[in-house]
C-alpha positions in Angstrom: -2.5 -12.3 15.4 0.2 -9.6 15.5 1.1 -8.6 12.0 2.4 -5.8 9.9 0.0 -3.8 7.8 -0.9 -5.4 4.5 -2.3 -3.3 1.6 -3.4 -4.8 -1.7 -4.0 -2.6 -4.7 -6.7 -4.2 -6.8 -9.5 -3.7 -9.3 -13.1 -4.9 -9.3 -13.7 -7.8 -11.6 -10.0 -8.8 -11.7 -9.8 -12.6 -11.1 -6.2 -12.4 -10.0 -7.2 -9.8 -7.4 -10.0 -12.0 -6.1 -7.7 -15.0 -5.8 -5.1 -12.8 -4.0 -7.6 -11.6 -1.4 -8.9 -15.1 -0.9 -5.4 -16.3 -0.4 -4.7 -13.7 2.3 -8.0 -14.5 4.1 -7.3 -18.2 4.1 -4.0 -17.6 5.8 -5.7 -15.5 8.4 -4.0 -12.2 7.5 -5.9 -8.9 7.9 -5.5 -6.6 5.0 -6.8 -3.4 3.4 -7.8 -3.6 -0.3 -7.6 -0.4 -2.2 -9.9 -0.4 -5.3 -8.2 1.3 -8.2 -11.0 0.6 -10.7 -12.2 4.1 -11.1 -9.2 5.9 -9.6 -6.8 6.9 -12.4 -4.7 9.0 -10.0 -4.1 6.0 -7.7 -3.3 3.8 -10.7 -0.8 6.4 -12.0 0.9 6.7 -8.6 1.2 2.9 -8.3 2.7 2.6 -11.8 5.2 5.4 -11.1 6.1 4.2 -7.7 6.5 0.5 -8.5 7.2 0.6 -12.3 4.3 -1.9 -12.6 0.8 -1.3 -14.1 -0.7 -4.6 -13.2 -2.7 -5.6 -10.2 -2.9 -7.0 -7.6 0.1 -5.4 -6.0 1.1 -5.9 -2.4 2.6 -3.6 0.2 3.6 -4.9 3.6 4.4 -2.3 6.3 4.2 0.3 3.6 7.0 -1.4 1.6 6.4 -2.6 -1.9 6.6 -6.3 -2.1 5.2 -7.3 -5.5 2.4 -9.1 -7.3 0.6 -12.2 -6.5 3.3 -14.6 -7.8 5.8 -13.0 -5.5 3.4 -13.4 -2.5 2.9 -17.0 -3.4 6.7 -17.7 -3.7 7.2 -16.0 -0.3 4.5 -18.2 1.2 6.0 -21.4 -0.2 9.4 -20.5 1.3 7.9 -19.5 4.7 9.2 -15.9 4.3 5.7 -14.4 3.9 4.8 -15.2 7.5 8.1 -13.9 8.8 7.7 -10.7 6.7 4.1 -10.2 7.9 5.1 -10.7 11.5 8.0 -8.3 11.2 10.7 -10.9 11.7 12.6 -10.2 8.5 
């Protein structure tokens, strides 16, 4: 499957992060998960760059997309697949 790069910022033990990764796997998307659990610098960068301090947070093709609710809404509308395939 040709797709844009998906990066998910997550923390160990976070139930929302586990659900988000399972969601992506079930849809067949390849992704990189960056663990911020013990990385205060990465967490600070994400908070500064996105104005959000919560995880999971998704980037597609190095562009900030949002949290899990945004990804779910994009999936329901069909826009997630178009975005991941670079057709948006």
